[in-house]
N, C-alpha and C positions, 0 to 999 in steps of 0.2 A: 502345302503352301501353294503349289502350282494351281490347284483347283480354285483357290481363293482369288488368284490373280487373273483368271480367265475373264472375269467381269470388270476388270479394271481398264482404264483407258491408258493414256500416254504416261510416260515416266518423265518427271522433271528433276534433274540434278542441279541444285543451286549452290553457288558459293554463299558464304555468310557475310564476311567483312566487306563493306563498301558495295554490297549487293542488296542485303536486307536492311542494313543500317550503316551509318557513316562511322566506320571504325576510327579513321584518322581524327575526326572532329570530336570524338568522345575520349579516345585514349590519351591524346597529347595534353589536353587541359587537365585530365585526371593526374597524369604524371607530373605536370608542372605544379599543381596544387600540393601533391605529396612532397615534392622536393622542397617547396617553399616552407612547408610546415616542419619538415625534418631539419632544414637548415637552421631554423631558430632553436629547435630542441637539442640538436647535437652540437651547436656552436661551430658549424662548418659553413663555408661559403657554398653557394649553389653550384659553382663550376666544379668544385671538388666532388660534390655528390654526383653530379651528372657524369663525370669521368668514371666514378666508381660504379655506377649503374651500367654504363656502357661496357665496362670490363666484365661484369657479371653476365649481361645479356649475350656478349660474344662467346663466353665460355659455354653457355647453355643453348646457344643457337636460336634464341627467341626473345622478343621484347615482352613476352607474357609469362616469364618465369615468376611464379608466385612467391618465391622465397628469397627475393633479391636483397632485401634489407639485411637479412641474417648473414648474407655472404658478401657484403660490401668489404673491400680490401682492408679497410681501417676499422672494422667493427669490433675487432679484438681489443681495441682501446677502451671499450666500455664493459661494464659488468653485465651479467645475465639479466638482472632486473632492469637495467637501462635498456638493453636490447629488446626485451619484451615490451617495454613502454614505447619504444620507437616503432616496433612492428604494429602494435595496436593503433598508434597514431597514424602511421602511413596507410593502413587498411581503411581506417575511418575516413580520412580525408579523400583518398582515392575513390572510395565508394560514394561519398557525398557528391563529388563532382561528376562521377560516372552516371549516377542515377538521374542527374539533371540533363545530361547530354546524350545518353544512350536511348534512342527512340527509333522505331522503325521508320524507314522512308515512307512518305505519303503513299497510300494505296497498297502497301505490302500486306497488312493483315487481311484486308477485304479480298484481295486477289488470292492469297493462299487459301482463304476459306472457300471461295468459289471453286477453285481448282480441286481442292480436297473433296468438297461436296459433290463434285461431278466426276469423281473416280480417278483423278490424276494422282499417281503415286509420287509423293514428294520426298526427295532425299537430299540432305545437306552433305556437302563435301568441302572440308576446310583444311588448310595447311596449319592452322592453329592447333594446339593440343585439343584432342577430341572432347575431353571433359569440360574444357572452357567454352567451346562452341556450344555444347549442350546446355551449359549453365546460362549462357546468354539467351538461348532460345526460351528457356524456362522463365528467365527474368522478364523477357518481353512478351510472355504468354503466347508464343508462337509455336511451341513444341507440339501442341495437340494436332497440328496440321501435318506433321512429319512422320513418315513411316520408318525412316532410319537416318543415321548420321555416320559419316566416315571422317576421320581426321588423324592427325599425327598422334602416335602413342604417347608422346610427351616425355618429359624427364621424370625419373623416379622421384617420388616424394621423399625428401630426407627424413630420417627417423631421429628426431631430437626433441628437446623440451618445447620447442616452438611449434612443432607439427603434430603433437600427440592427439589433439582434438580432431584435426583434419584427417589423420589416418583412421581414427575411429569412425568418422563420418563416411569415409570412402568404403570401409569394410561393411558398413550398414546400407550402402547404396543411397546415401542421403542426397547425393548430387545428381542421381539419375532421374530422368523424366519418366513418369508413369505412362506416358503416351507412346514414346518412341520404342519400337519393337526390335529394330535391328541396329547393331553397332559394329563398325569396322575400325580397327586401329592399324595404322601404317607406319613403317619405319621411314626415315628421311628419304631414302632412295626410291620409295614407292609413291611419294607425294607429287602433287602437280608441280611442273607440267608433265611428269610421267603419266601416261594413260593407265598405268597399272591399277590405281585405285578405282577408276571408273569401270574397268573390265572386271575387277574382283566383285564389285557390287552387282553389276548386271548378271554376272555368272551365278552369283549366290541366290538371286531372286528369280533366276530362270526366265529372263526376258531378253528381247532382241534390241540391239542398238537402233533398229529402224523406227522404233516408237519412242525414242529417247530424245529429249531436249536438254541442252546444257546452257545455263545462264551464269554470267559472271562479269566482273568489272575489268578483268585483265584478259586481253586477247591471248597473250602468250601463255599465261599460267592456267587460266580456266578453260579457254575455248580451243586452243591448239590441241590438247589431248582429246577433247570432245570431237574435233574434226578427224583426228586419227582413228577413232573407233567408229566413225560414220554417223555420229549423232548430229542433230540440227543445233547450230550454235547461235546463241543470242547474246549480243554485247550490251551489257548494262552501262551505257555511256555515262549516265548520270553519276555512277559510282566513282568517276575520275575527278569529281569536283569536290574540293575541300579547301579550308582556309589555309592561306600560304603560311601563316604563323605556325599552324599546327603541323604542317608537313615539314617545316624547318626544324621543329622540335624533334620529330622522328629521325631526321637526318643526323641530328646531333648525337643520338643514342643508339642508332642502329648498328648492327654488326655487318650489314650488307655492304658490299662494294658497289662502286658506280655502275659496273656492268650489270649486276643483278637488279639494281634499282631501275636502270634504263630498260632492261628486259621486261620487268613487271609493269612499269607505268608508261613507257614511251614506244617501245618497238611494236610493230604490227606485222606479224608474219603470215597471217591468213586474213581473208575477207570473211567476216561472220555472215551467217545466213540472214540474220535480222539485227537491227540496231534499235534500241529502245531508250527513250528519255524518261521513262517512268516504269516501275515494276508492274503497274496495272495494265500495261500494254500486252502483257503475256496472255490475258484473257482472249485477245483477238488473234493470237498466234498459235497457241497450243490446241491441238485437236482433242476435244473432250468427248468425242464419240467414236474414236478409233480404237479398235480392240487390240490388245497386246498379242504379238506373235510369240508363242512360247517356243523355246528351242526343242 
């Protein structure tokens, strides 16, 4: 592995959500569409459904728990056949709205391609479940530019009648990208802003922090751990812009407290080395002729 990397240039560790695409402005409308459809089908008001989803998300520690409909606190009031129908409806509506709104920021694809073609080793690190981050890269056709991806190990997929096909697909590697070569899964305590994930990745590919750049929308979550390991830190300022309505939706369903929200979106604990208003500006920042120093 080391001999292959001797001819590589710099390392780019990039966040995914609100760095490569606008997560807030795709997830919130998708969630609202799903709730609206389920409200009619289940004969429940939307406030009751939102409260139920919030309870499930808090239990599992993520807004991206894929089996939330099956675990709504009042779901036992319905038959298995009805639940299956609700799950399929929710997935269908969520996907339809997601596919409309989930697009890369302007310049992302072209910049990743240029960096990749010039030998920059690109690695994604996300606090989302790793398999979901990888699925988004595949959907956006960006996975071919990535050497690896690190993320939360995620919740265990429940084994029941609603997940049989999913478990089969996982076992067959159906959700894995054919391009991504390295995968790292972290427990909650190892995720950003803990620098453990960054250190684990750099150690496993035998490269120095001195040739590493870290880019992300959150100074506290993404850049502070990069600063701690001595990497060059790039603030994707454009990733802090989203529609107020969509951010309000997330606040209604999140398990996060005010302190964590403020830490992620508002607090500024370090001064980044660079501030960018477009992902394409990375082409002028990252040194594409600098050789990696192996440990």
